N, C-alpha and C positions, 0 to 999 in steps of 0.2 A: 383233198385236191390231188389231181393226177400230176405226174411228173411234168407233162407238157404245160399244164396250167401254172405250175410253180415257176417254170422257166419263163413263161410269158409274163407272169406277175413280176418276177425279178427284173426282167428286161424293161418293163414299163416303169418300175421304180428307179432303175438306173437312168432311163431317159428323163424322168421327172427331175431327178437330182441334177443331171447335166443341164436341163433347161433352167432350173433355179440358179445354178452357178452362172450360166450365160446371162440370165436376167440381172443378177447382182453385178456382174461385170459391166453390163450396159448402163445400169444405174450409176455406177462409179464414173464411167466415161461421160455420161450426161452431166453429172455434177462438175466434173473437170472442165468440160466444154462451156458450161454455164459460167463458171468462175473465170475462164479465159475471156469469154465475151464481156463480162463485167469489167475485167482489167483493160480490155481493148477500148471499151467505152470511156473509162477513166483516162486512158492515154489520149484518146481523141479529144476529150474535154480539156485536158491539160495542154495539148498542142494548140487548140484554139485560143486558150487563155494566154499561152506563150506568145502567139502571134499578136494578140491584142496588146500585151505588155511591150513587145518590140515596137509596135506602132506608137504606143504612148511614150516610150523612151525616145523615139525619133522626134516626136512633137516636143517633148521636154528639152532635148538637146537643141532643137531649133530655137525654142523660146529662150533658153539660156544663152545660146550663142548670139542671138540678136540683142539681148540685153547687155551682155558683157562687151560686145564689140561696138555698142552704140549704133548698131545698124537699125534700119527701120523696123518697127515692131511687126509681129506676126499678124496674119489676117484675123486672128481671134480678138485682137484689140487694136485695130487700125486707127482708131480715133485717139488713142493714148500716145503721149510722146515716148520716145525711147528712154530707157533708164539704165543706170548702172546698178547691178545687184550688189548689195552689201551682205556679206556672209553672216554677220552678226544678226542682221534683221531677218534673214532667211532662217537661221537657227532658232531665233526667238519665235517666229511665226509658226514654224513647223515642228518644234520640239515635241509637243504632245502627240500630234498626229503621226509623226514619223516613228516615234518610239512605240506607239500603239501598233503601228504597222509591223514593226519588227517582232513584237511580242505575241501577236495573234495570227498564227499561220493560216487559220481558216478564213481570214478576212484579208489576206495579202493583196489580192487584186483590187478590192474596194479601197483599201488604205493607200495603195499605190496611186490609184486614180485621184484620191483626195490630195495626196502630195503634189501630183501634177497640177491639179486644180489650184492649190495654194500657190505654187510657183508661178503659174500663169497669171493668177490674180495679183500677186506681188508685181509681176512684170507689167501688167496692164494698168494698175492703179497707183503705183508708187509715184 
């Protein structure tokens, strides 16, 4: 090979190496962006779940307040008479569901809804 051909070949190999490095950097950046997007989706899901939990808490607080104050029952059970909630009865009724709720983080939202349902049911049927 002539000197010019060797220089051209070395230049092409250098460009190829630079291109490979740039490609590796782009792959790493793509992986990072993909992970960030997954994290943002998880955050978005958790935010929606958080909003639902806040709404459930508001419903629960309203149900408890109406039961404890002897006020008229919530619209969820308008045919039932107002009741006074007995903490022992609540503890007995909710013990299994509530402690399962605390022990199983993957099911927290469903367990919380169960607890709200049980409290509402106690309020409406006692």
